[in-house]
N, C-alpha and C positions, 0 to 999 in steps of 0.2 A: 444917667438914666436915659433911655431911648425916647426919642420924640414920637409924637403921634404918627407922623409920616413914615418914619423908619419902621415902626411896628406894623403899620398897614402894608408896607412893602414886604416885610418878612412874612406876614400872613398870606399875602398873594403868592409869594414864592413857594411857601409850604403847600398851599392849595394846588398850585400847578404841578409840583413834584408828586403830590398824593394822587392827582388825576393820572399822571404819566406812569409812575412806578407802582402805585398802590400804597396804602397806608403804612405797611411794614417797612418798605424800602425807602419811602419818602423821608423818614427820620434820619436814616443813614446818609442819604444824599444831602439832606438839609444841613447836617452837621459837618459834612466834608467841606474843606476850604475850596474857594473858587480855583479851579484848576485849568480853566480855559484861558489861554493867553489872548492878548489883544489881536484883533484881525490884522493881517498883513496882505498887501497886494500880491496876487498870484504871480505876477511878473517878477517879483522879488524872490519868490521861492522856486520857480521852475528851473533856473539854471543848475541849482544844487541837486534837485531831484533828478533831472535828466542826466547829469554827470554820473549819478549812481546807477541808473538803469540802462544806460546806452553803452555800446561798445564804440571804439574809434571807427570801426568799419561802418557802423550805422550812421554815425555823424557824417562820414565821407559820402555815403550814399545819399543822404538828405541834401548835402551841398550840391552834389552832382545832379540830382533830380530837379533842383531849382533852375539849372541852366541847360538841362538836357535838350530842349527843342532848339536852342541856339547852336549846340554842338553838332547834333545829327541832322538838323533841318526839320521843318514842320511836316513835310511829306512822310519822312521815315519815322518821326516821333510817334506816330499812331501805331506803328507796328514793331518798333524796336524800343526797348527800355533798359535802363541800368538794372541788372538783377541783384548782384551782391558783390562784395569785395572779399577776396581771400588774401589777406596781407595787403600788398599794393597792387595786386592783379584784379582787374575788373572783369566780371563775367556779365556780358550783355545778353539779355533775353530777346530772342527774335521770334515773331509769331508764326513764321513759316520757313521751312527748310530751304526753299528756293531763295529766300532773302539772304540766308547765310552765304550762299554761293555768290550772290551779288555784292555783299558787303565785305567778304573776306579779303579782297585785294586792298581795301582802304582802311583796315583796322589800325595801321600805323598813323594814318591821317586823323582818325577818330581820337587816338591816344594823344597826338600832338595838340589837337583842338581842345581836349579836356585840360591838358597841362597848361595851355595858353590861358584858359579862363580861370583855372583854380590853383595854379602854382606848378612850378617846373617838375616837382617830384610827386605830384598827386597820384598819378597812375603809371605803373611800370609796364603793364601789358594789358591788351584787350583780347578777350576770348569770346567768341560768339557761341551761344547755346540756344537750343529750342526752348521756348517758354514752357514753364512747368517741368523742366527736366530735373532729374534727381542729382544734378551735378553739385548741389549745395552741400552735400555731405562730405 
């Protein structure tokens, strides 16, 4: 037989369910087994979720964004940003076409700097594009 405290807890639960769902649905919810698992830290769940929703190119882009000011220098970092990867080729978005002309001769140096920081085969080629260009397709 249930104790007085258990009965009180059950009545409180039913009352909350009735307030939330309404009287008709509260009976169904009350009869349903507890289906909510124990709480887990979000840091424990995120790696699995991110693995399902991200592509390898997105992961590479996030890694590169973390070190981008060191790669390109703080002065250029305001106007030049890693745009997207297509395979191992990096497309760098530049805010003004004049900067593309300035940076074109040093794309090899940019690539080698990226590979020095993130691994020898991280980036095969660097291509400069205007910000917001339709080159992503």
